[in-house]
CHARMM-style PDB file with segment names, atoms N, HN, CA, C and O in Angstrom:
ATOM      1  N   MET     1      39.568  70.636  69.626  1.00  0.00      PROA
ATOM      2  CA  MET     1      39.413  71.192  70.951  1.00  0.00      PROA
ATOM      3  C   MET     1      39.721  70.150  72.024  1.00  0.00      PROA
ATOM      4  O   MET     1      40.181  70.498  73.112  1.00  0.00      PROA
ATOM      5  N   LEU     2      39.472  68.883  71.726  1.00  0.00      PROA
ATOM      6  HN  LEU     2      39.098  68.600  70.842  1.00  0.00      PROA
ATOM      7  CA  LEU     2      39.787  67.829  72.687  1.00  0.00      PROA
ATOM      8  C   LEU     2      41.276  67.817  72.992  1.00  0.00      PROA
ATOM      9  O   LEU     2      41.672  67.750  74.156  1.00  0.00      PROA
ATOM     10  N   ARG     3      42.101  67.881  71.956  1.00  0.00      PROA
ATOM     11  HN  ARG     3      41.779  67.935  71.011  1.00  0.00      PROA
ATOM     12  CA  ARG     3      43.555  67.868  72.159  1.00  0.00      PROA
ATOM     13  C   ARG     3      44.005  69.102  72.933  1.00  0.00      PROA
ATOM     14  O   ARG     3      44.911  69.016  73.762  1.00  0.00      PROA
ATOM     15  N   CYS     4      43.387  70.237  72.670  1.00  0.00      PROA
ATOM     16  HN  CYS     4      42.652  70.307  71.996  1.00  0.00      PROA
ATOM     17  CA  CYS     4      43.720  71.457  73.412  1.00  0.00      PROA
ATOM     18  C   CYS     4      43.376  71.289  74.879  1.00  0.00      PROA
ATOM     19  O   CYS     4      44.125  71.724  75.753  1.00  0.00      PROA
ATOM     20  N   SER     5      42.250  70.662  75.147  1.00  0.00      PROA
ATOM     21  HN  SER     5      41.641  70.309  74.436  1.00  0.00      PROA
ATOM     22  CA  SER     5      41.846  70.408  76.523  1.00  0.00      PROA
ATOM     23  C   SER     5      42.829  69.454  77.205  1.00  0.00      PROA
ATOM     24  O   SER     5      43.172  69.644  78.371  1.00  0.00      PROA
ATOM     25  N   GLU     6      43.277  68.435  76.483  1.00  0.00      PROA
ATOM     26  HN  GLU     6      42.998  68.280  75.535  1.00  0.00      PROA
ATOM     27  CA  GLU     6      44.246  67.493  77.041  1.00  0.00      PROA
ATOM     28  C   GLU     6      45.567  68.176  77.377  1.00  0.00      PROA
ATOM     29  O   GLU     6      46.267  67.759  78.300  1.00  0.00      PROA
ATOM     30  N   LEU     7      45.909  69.223  76.632  1.00  0.00      PROA
ATOM     31  HN  LEU     7      45.341  69.561  75.882  1.00  0.00      PROA
ATOM     32  CA  LEU     7      47.141  69.972  76.870  1.00  0.00      PROA
ATOM     33  C   LEU     7      46.932  71.122  77.850  1.00  0.00      PROA
ATOM     34  O   LEU     7      47.862  71.882  78.115  1.00  0.00      PROA
ATOM     35  N   SER     8      45.726  71.258  78.388  1.00  0.00      PROA
ATOM     36  HN  SER     8      44.969  70.640  78.172  1.00  0.00      PROA
ATOM     37  CA  SER     8      45.363  72.323  79.332  1.00  0.00      PROA
ATOM     38  C   SER     8      45.518  73.707  78.718  1.00  0.00      PROA
ATOM     39  O   SER     8      45.945  74.649  79.385  1.00  0.00      PROA
ATOM     40  N   LEU     9      45.169  73.819  77.446  1.00  0.00      PROA
ATOM     41  HN  LEU     9      44.822  73.054  76.904  1.00  0.00      PROA
ATOM     42  CA  LEU     9      45.229  75.114  76.763  1.00  0.00      PROA
ATOM     43  C   LEU     9      43.877  75.799  76.863  1.00  0.00      PROA
ATOM     44  O   LEU     9      42.844  75.206  76.550  1.00  0.00      PROA
ATOM     45  N   SER    10      43.890  77.031  77.294  1.00  0.00      PROA
ATOM     46  HN  SER    10      44.729  77.512  77.548  1.00  0.00      PROA
ATOM     47  CA  SER    10      42.649  77.798  77.393  1.00  0.00      PROA
ATOM     48  C   SER    10      42.392  78.518  76.068  1.00  0.00      PROA
ATOM     49  O   SER    10      43.254  78.553  75.189  1.00  0.00      PROA
ATOM     50  N   ARG    11      41.217  79.079  75.943  1.00  0.00      PROA
ATOM     51  HN  ARG    11      40.518  79.051  76.656  1.00  0.00      PROA
ATOM     52  CA  ARG    11      40.890  79.865  74.746  1.00  0.00      PROA
ATOM     53  C   ARG    11      41.846  81.049  74.627  1.00  0.00      PROA
ATOM     54  O   ARG    11      42.247  81.416  73.523  1.00  0.00      PROA
ATOM     55  N   GLU    12      42.210  81.643  75.755  1.00  0.00      PROA
ATOM     56  HN  GLU    12      41.884  81.345  76.652  1.00  0.00      PROA
ATOM     57  CA  GLU    12      43.156  82.759  75.739  1.00  0.00      PROA
ATOM     58  C   GLU    12      44.525  82.309  75.238  1.00  0.00      PROA
ATOM     59  O   GLU    12      45.192  83.041  74.506  1.00  0.00      PROA
ATOM     60  N   ASP    13      44.945  81.105  75.633  1.00  0.00      PROA
ATOM     61  HN  ASP    13      44.404  80.511  76.228  1.00  0.00      PROA
ATOM     62  CA  ASP    13      46.215  80.561  75.133  1.00  0.00      PROA
ATOM     63  C   ASP    13      46.159  80.415  73.620  1.00  0.00      PROA
ATOM     64  O   ASP    13      47.113  80.748  72.918  1.00  0.00      PROA
ATOM     65  N   LEU    14      45.040  79.919  73.129  1.00  0.00      PROA
ATOM     66  HN  LEU    14      44.265  79.648  73.699  1.00  0.00      PROA
ATOM     67  CA  LEU    14      44.900  79.670  71.695  1.00  0.00      PROA
ATOM     68  C   LEU    14      44.873  80.950  70.876  1.00  0.00      PROA
ATOM     69  O   LEU    14      45.214  80.933  69.693  1.00  0.00      PROA
ATOM     70  N   ASP    15      44.475  82.055  71.484  1.00  0.00      PROA
ATOM     71  HN  ASP    15      44.199  82.069  72.445  1.00  0.00      PROA
ATOM     72  CA  ASP    15      44.463  83.329  70.764  1.00  0.00      PROA
ATOM     73  C   ASP    15      45.854  83.730  70.285  1.00  0.00      PROA
ATOM     74  O   ASP    15      45.992  84.411  69.269  1.00  0.00      PROA
ATOM     75  N   ASP    16      46.881  83.309  71.015  1.00  0.00      PROA
ATOM     76  HN  ASP    16      46.769  82.756  71.841  1.00  0.00      PROA
ATOM     77  CA  ASP    16      48.259  83.684  70.694  1.00  0.00      PROA
ATOM     78  C   ASP    16      49.021  82.579  69.970  1.00  0.00      PROA
ATOM     79  O   ASP    16      50.234  82.685  69.790  1.00  0.00      PROA
ATOM     80  N   MET    17      48.325  81.518  69.552  1.00  0.00      PROA
ATOM     81  HN  MET    17      47.340  81.431  69.698  1.00  0.00      PROA
ATOM     82  CA  MET    17      48.996  80.372  68.930  1.00  0.00      PROA
ATOM     83  C   MET    17      48.436  80.098  67.548  1.00  0.00      PROA
ATOM     84  O   MET    17      47.279  80.395  67.253  1.00  0.00      PROA
ATOM     85  N   THR    18      49.291  79.522  66.701  1.00  0.00      PROA
ATOM     86  HN  THR    18      50.232  79.280  66.940  1.00  0.00      PROA
ATOM     87  CA  THR    18      48.839  79.054  65.396  1.00  0.00      PROA
ATOM     88  C   THR    18      48.468  77.579  65.523  1.00  0.00      PROA
ATOM     89  O   THR    18      48.801  76.933  66.516  1.00  0.00      PROA
ATOM     90  N   MET    19      47.788  77.058  64.526  1.00  0.00      PROA
ATOM     91  HN  MET    19      47.518  77.582  63.719  1.00  0.00      PROA
ATOM     92  CA  MET    19      47.457  75.630  64.523  1.00  0.00      PROA
ATOM     93  C   MET    19      48.736  74.793  64.509  1.00  0.00      PROA
ATOM     94  O   MET    19      48.801  73.732  65.130  1.00  0.00      PROA
ATOM     95  N   GLY    20      49.743  75.279  63.801  1.00  0.00      PROA
ATOM     96  HN  GLY    20      49.690  76.141  63.297  1.00  0.00      PROA
ATOM     97  CA  GLY    20      51.026  74.571  63.752  1.00  0.00      PROA
ATOM     98  C   GLY    20      51.647  74.430  65.125  1.00  0.00      PROA
ATOM     99  O   GLY    20      52.214  73.387  65.451  1.00  0.00      PROA
ATOM    100  N   MET    21      51.546  75.464  65.926  1.00  0.00      PROA
ATOM    101  HN  MET    21      51.086  76.312  65.661  1.00  0.00      PROA
ATOM    102  CA  MET    21      52.086  75.404  67.281  1.00  0.00      PROA
ATOM    103  C   MET    21      51.346  74.367  68.117  1.00  0.00      PROA
ATOM    104  O   MET    21      51.957  73.636  68.896  1.00  0.00      PROA
ATOM    105  N   VAL    22      50.044  74.307  67.954  1.00  0.00      PROA
ATOM    106  HN  VAL    22      49.547  74.900  67.321  1.00  0.00      PROA
ATOM    107  CA  VAL    22      49.246  73.316  68.689  1.00  0.00      PROA
ATOM    108  C   VAL    22      49.609  71.907  68.230  1.00  0.00      PROA
ATOM    109  O   VAL    22      49.778  71.008  69.054  1.00  0.00      PROA
ATOM    110  N   TYR    23      49.729  71.711  66.910  1.00  0.00      PROA
ATOM    111  HN  TYR    23      49.592  72.441  66.240  1.00  0.00      PROA
ATOM    112  CA  TYR    23      50.123  70.398  66.388  1.00  0.00      PROA
ATOM    113  C   TYR    23      51.483  69.990  66.934  1.00  0.00      PROA
ATOM    114  O   TYR    23      51.673  68.836  67.319  1.00  0.00      PROA
ATOM    115  N   ASP    24      52.431  70.922  66.971  1.00  0.00      PROA
ATOM    116  HN  ASP    24      52.276  71.859  66.658  1.00  0.00      PROA
ATOM    117  CA  ASP    24      53.762  70.619  67.510  1.00  0.00      PROA
ATOM    118  C   ASP    24      53.675  70.173  68.960  1.00  0.00      PROA
ATOM    119  O   ASP    24      54.368  69.240  69.365  1.00  0.00      PROA
ATOM    120  N   MET    25      52.827  70.834  69.749  1.00  0.00      PROA
ATOM    121  HN  MET    25      52.264  71.592  69.420  1.00  0.00      PROA
ATOM    122  CA  MET    25      52.680  70.456  71.153  1.00  0.00      PROA
ATOM    123  C   MET    25      52.095  69.056  71.294  1.00  0.00      PROA
ATOM    124  O   MET    25      52.516  68.291  72.161  1.00  0.00      PROA
ATOM    125  N   VAL    26      51.124  68.718  70.444  1.00  0.00      PROA
ATOM    126  HN  VAL    26      50.782  69.340  69.740  1.00  0.00      PROA
ATOM    127  CA  VAL    26      50.512  67.389  70.484  1.00  0.00      PROA
ATOM    128  C   VAL    26      51.554  66.334  70.120  1.00  0.00      PROA
ATOM    129  O   VAL    26      51.635  65.292  70.769  1.00  0.00      PROA
ATOM    130  N   ILE    27      52.344  66.598  69.093  1.00  0.00      PROA
ATOM    131  HN  ILE    27      52.279  67.445  68.565  1.00  0.00      PROA
ATOM    132  CA  ILE    27      53.383  65.652  68.671  1.00  0.00      PROA
ATOM    133  C   ILE    27      54.424  65.477  69.768  1.00  0.00      PROA
ATOM    134  O   ILE    27      54.814  64.352  70.079  1.00  0.00      PROA
ATOM    135  N   GLU    28      54.875  66.585  70.356  1.00  0.00      PROA
ATOM    136  HN  GLU    28      54.557  67.499  70.103  1.00  0.00      PROA
ATOM    137  CA  GLU    28      55.873  66.498  71.423  1.00  0.00      PROA
ATOM    138  C   GLU    28      55.338  65.734  72.622  1.00  0.00      PROA
ATOM    139  O   GLU    28      56.079  64.991  73.265  1.00  0.00      PROA
ATOM    140  N   ARG    29      54.074  65.905  72.926  1.00  0.00      PROA
ATOM    141  HN  ARG    29      53.472  66.508  72.404  1.00  0.00      PROA
ATOM    142  CA  ARG    29      53.477  65.165  74.043  1.00  0.00      PROA
ATOM    143  C   ARG    29      53.514  63.660  73.761  1.00  0.00      PROA
ATOM    144  O   ARG    29      53.786  62.859  74.655  1.00  0.00      PROA
ATOM    145  N   GLY    30      53.242  63.294  72.530  1.00  0.00      PROA
ATOM    146  HN  GLY    30      53.021  63.945  71.803  1.00  0.00      PROA
ATOM    147  CA  GLY    30      53.317  61.885  72.150  1.00  0.00      PROA
ATOM    148  C   GLY    30      54.733  61.352  72.223  1.00  0.00      PROA
ATOM    149  O   GLY    30      54.947  60.201  72.605  1.00  0.00      PROA
ATOM    150  N   ASN    31      55.704  62.180  71.860  1.00  0.00      PROA
ATOM    151  HN  ASN    31      55.530  63.114  71.550  1.00  0.00      PROA
ATOM    152  CA  ASN    31      57.105  61.762  71.899  1.00  0.00      PROA
ATOM    153  C   ASN    31      57.614  61.580  73.325  1.00  0.00      PROA
ATOM    154  O   ASN    31      58.579  60.850  73.550  1.00  0.00      PROA
ATOM    155  N   ASP    32      56.974  62.236  74.285  1.00  0.00      PROA
ATOM    156  HN  ASP    32      56.190  62.829  74.102  1.00  0.00      PROA
ATOM    157  CA  ASP    32      57.400  62.101  75.676  1.00  0.00      PROA
ATOM    158  C   ASP    32      57.292  60.656  76.154  1.00  0.00      PROA
ATOM    159  O   ASP    32      57.999  60.259  77.081  1.00  0.00      PROA
ATOM    160  N   GLN    33      56.423  59.873  75.539  1.00  0.00      PROA
ATOM    161  HN  GLN    33      55.848  60.196  74.786  1.00  0.00      PROA
ATOM    162  CA  GLN    33      56.218  58.486  75.963  1.00  0.00      PROA
ATOM    163  C   GLN    33      57.211  57.514  75.314  1.00  0.00      PROA
ATOM    164  O   GLN    33      57.296  56.354  75.716  1.00  0.00      PROA
ATOM    165  N   GLU    34      57.958  57.984  74.317  1.00  0.00      PROA
ATOM    166  HN  GLU    34      57.890  58.927  73.990  1.00  0.00      PROA
ATOM    167  CA  GLU    34      58.871  57.115  73.588  1.00  0.00      PROA
ATOM    168  C   GLU    34      60.146  56.850  74.380  1.00  0.00      PROA
ATOM    169  O   GLU    34      60.625  57.706  75.124  1.00  0.00      PROA
ATOM    170  N   LYS    35      60.678  55.660  74.205  1.00  0.00      PROA
ATOM    171  HN  LYS    35      60.289  54.965  73.600  1.00  0.00      PROA
ATOM    172  CA  LYS    35      61.957  55.287  74.800  1.00  0.00      PROA
ATOM    173  C   LYS    35      62.988  55.226  73.672  1.00  0.00      PROA
ATOM    174  O   LYS    35      62.803  54.506  72.691  1.00  0.00      PROA
ATOM    175  N   TYR    36      64.064  55.983  73.819  1.00  0.00      PROA
ATOM    176  HN  TYR    36      64.214  56.568  74.615  1.00  0.00      PROA
ATOM    177  CA  TYR    36      65.113  56.006  72.806  1.00  0.00      PROA
ATOM    178  C   TYR    36      66.309  55.219  73.316  1.00  0.00      PROA
ATOM    179  O   TYR    36      66.719  55.378  74.466  1.00  0.00      PROA
ATOM    180  N   ASN    37      66.862  54.380  72.472  1.00  0.00      PROA
ATOM    181  HN  ASN    37      66.529  54.251  71.537  1.00  0.00      PROA
ATOM    182  CA  ASN    37      67.951  53.512  72.898  1.00  0.00      PROA
ATOM    183  C   ASN    37      69.326  54.146  72.711  1.00  0.00      PROA
ATOM    184  O   ASN    37      70.334  53.521  73.041  1.00  0.00      PROA
ATOM    185  N   TYR    38      69.394  55.364  72.194  1.00  0.00      PROA
ATOM    186  HN  TYR    38      68.576  55.872  71.926  1.00  0.00      PROA
ATOM    187  CA  TYR    38      70.677  56.013  71.970  1.00  0.00      PROA
ATOM    188  C   TYR    38      70.544  57.500  72.247  1.00  0.00      PROA
ATOM    189  O   TYR    38      69.596  58.137  71.789  1.00  0.00      PROA
ATOM    190  N   LYS    39      71.470  58.045  72.978  1.00  0.00      PROA
ATOM    191  HN  LYS    39      72.240  57.527  73.350  1.00  0.00      PROA
ATOM    192  CA  LYS    39      71.488  59.477  73.246  1.00  0.00      PROA
ATOM    193  C   LYS    39      72.714  60.061  72.557  1.00  0.00      PROA
ATOM    194  O   LYS    39      73.829  59.572  72.739  1.00  0.00      PROA
ATOM    195  N   ALA    40      72.503  61.103  71.770  1.00  0.00      PROA
ATOM    196  HN  ALA    40      71.597  61.500  71.623  1.00  0.00      PROA
ATOM    197  CA  ALA    40      73.595  61.706  71.017  1.00  0.00      PROA
ATOM    198  C   ALA    40      74.641  62.298  71.946  1.00  0.00      PROA
ATOM    199  O   ALA    40      74.321  62.859  72.994  1.00  0.00      PROA
ATOM    200  N   THR    41      75.890  62.161  71.543  1.00  0.00      PROA
ATOM    201  HN  THR    41      76.150  61.706  70.692  1.00  0.00      PROA
ATOM    202  CA  THR    41      76.996  62.767  72.282  1.00  0.00      PROA
ATOM    203  C   THR    41      77.384  64.068  71.585  1.00  0.00      PROA
ATOM    204  O   THR    41      76.881  64.369  70.502  1.00  0.00      PROA
ATOM    205  N   GLN    42      78.266  64.828  72.198  1.00  0.00      PROA
ATOM    206  HN  GLN    42      78.674  64.584  73.078  1.00  0.00      PROA
ATOM    207  CA  GLN    42      78.738  66.066  71.582  1.00  0.00      PROA
ATOM    208  C   GLN    42      79.437  65.755  70.262  1.00  0.00      PROA
ATOM    209  O   GLN    42      79.308  66.514  69.301  1.00  0.00      PROA
ATOM    210  N   ALA    43      80.173  64.650  70.204  1.00  0.00      PROA
ATOM    211  HN  ALA    43      80.278  64.034  70.985  1.00  0.00      PROA
ATOM    212  CA  ALA    43      80.848  64.261  68.961  1.00  0.00      PROA
ATOM    213  C   ALA    43      79.828  63.971  67.854  1.00  0.00      PROA
ATOM    214  O   ALA    43      80.061  64.324  66.698  1.00  0.00      PROA
ATOM    215  N   ASP    44      78.720  63.345  68.187  1.00  0.00      PROA
ATOM    216  HN  ASP    44      78.530  63.059  69.126  1.00  0.00      PROA
ATOM    217  CA  ASP    44      77.663  63.082  67.205  1.00  0.00      PROA
ATOM    218  C   ASP    44      77.093  64.392  66.658  1.00  0.00      PROA
ATOM    219  O   ASP    44      76.863  64.529  65.457  1.00  0.00      PROA
ATOM    220  N   ILE    45      76.873  65.340  67.548  1.00  0.00      PROA
ATOM    221  HN  ILE    45      77.060  65.228  68.524  1.00  0.00      PROA
ATOM    222  CA  ILE    45      76.297  66.624  67.129  1.00  0.00      PROA
ATOM    223  C   ILE    45      77.268  67.368  66.235  1.00  0.00      PROA
ATOM    224  O   ILE    45      76.870  67.918  65.208  1.00  0.00      PROA
ATOM    225  N   GLU    46      78.523  67.392  66.610  1.00  0.00      PROA
ATOM    226  HN  GLU    46      78.846  66.945  67.444  1.00  0.00      PROA
ATOM    227  CA  GLU    46      79.520  68.076  65.784  1.00  0.00      PROA
ATOM    228  C   GLU    46      79.668  67.400  64.422  1.00  0.00      PROA
ATOM    229  O   GLU    46      79.834  68.086  63.414  1.00  0.00      PROA
ATOM    230  N   ALA    47      79.611  66.071  64.375  1.00  0.00      PROA
ATOM    231  HN  ALA    47      79.476  65.513  65.195  1.00  0.00      PROA
ATOM    232  CA  ALA    47      79.696  65.366  63.098  1.00  0.00      PROA
ATOM    233  C   ALA    47      78.490  65.670  62.222  1.00  0.00      PROA
ATOM    234  O   ALA    47      78.622  65.803  61.005  1.00  0.00      PROA
ATOM    235  N   PHE    48      77.324  65.781  62.829  1.00  0.00      PROA
ATOM    236  HN  PHE    48      77.217  65.673  63.818  1.00  0.00      PROA
ATOM    237  CA  PHE    48      76.106  66.061  62.071  1.00  0.00      PROA
ATOM    238  C   PHE    48      76.114  67.473  61.502  1.00  0.00      PROA
ATOM    239  O   PHE    48      75.758  67.688  60.344  1.00  0.00      PROA
ATOM    240  N   PHE    49      76.526  68.440  62.334  1.00  0.00      PROA
ATOM    241  HN  PHE    49      76.815  68.265  63.275  1.00  0.00      PROA
ATOM    242  CA  PHE    49      76.503  69.839  61.915  1.00  0.00      PROA
ATOM    243  C   PHE    49      77.822  70.311  61.311  1.00  0.00      PROA
ATOM    244  O   PHE    49      77.947  71.474  60.928  1.00  0.00      PROA
ATOM    245  N   GLY    50      78.796  69.423  61.225  1.00  0.00      PROA
ATOM    246  HN  GLY    50      78.694  68.478  61.536  1.00  0.00      PROA
ATOM    247  CA  GLY    50      80.079  69.806  60.640  1.00  0.00      PROA
ATOM    248  C   GLY    50      80.896  70.695  61.551  1.00  0.00      PROA
ATOM    249  O   GLY    50      81.518  71.652  61.092  1.00  0.00      PROA
ATOM    250  N   GLY    51      80.900  70.388  62.837  1.00  0.00      PROA
ATOM    251  HN  GLY    51      80.394  69.610  63.209  1.00  0.00      PROA
ATOM    252  CA  GLY    51      81.647  71.172  63.813  1.00  0.00      PROA
ATOM    253  C   GLY    51      83.145  71.133  63.528  1.00  0.00      PROA
ATOM    254  O   GLY    51      83.650  70.230  62.862  1.00  0.00      PROA
ATOM    255  N   GLU    52      83.834  72.135  64.051  1.00  0.00      PROA
ATOM    256  HN  GLU    52      83.423  72.869  64.593  1.00  0.00      PROA
ATOM    257  CA  GLU    52      85.265  72.248  63.776  1.00  0.00      PROA
ATOM    258  C   GLU    52      86.090  71.587  64.830  1.00  0.00      PROA
ATOM    259  OT1 GLU    52      87.318  71.592  64.747  1.00  0.00      PROA
TER     260      GLU     52
END
């Protein structure tokens, strides 16, 4: 419940969410503080997904 409070989630919000959704939100909030030294380009995305 502490993490839900930190994310400003009400009891009504939680009625429509699974625990997995809440965990994902907590993880994403933590990732917001990270600094990434590389940003993918369109060429990187196409190479990863096998673009044509």
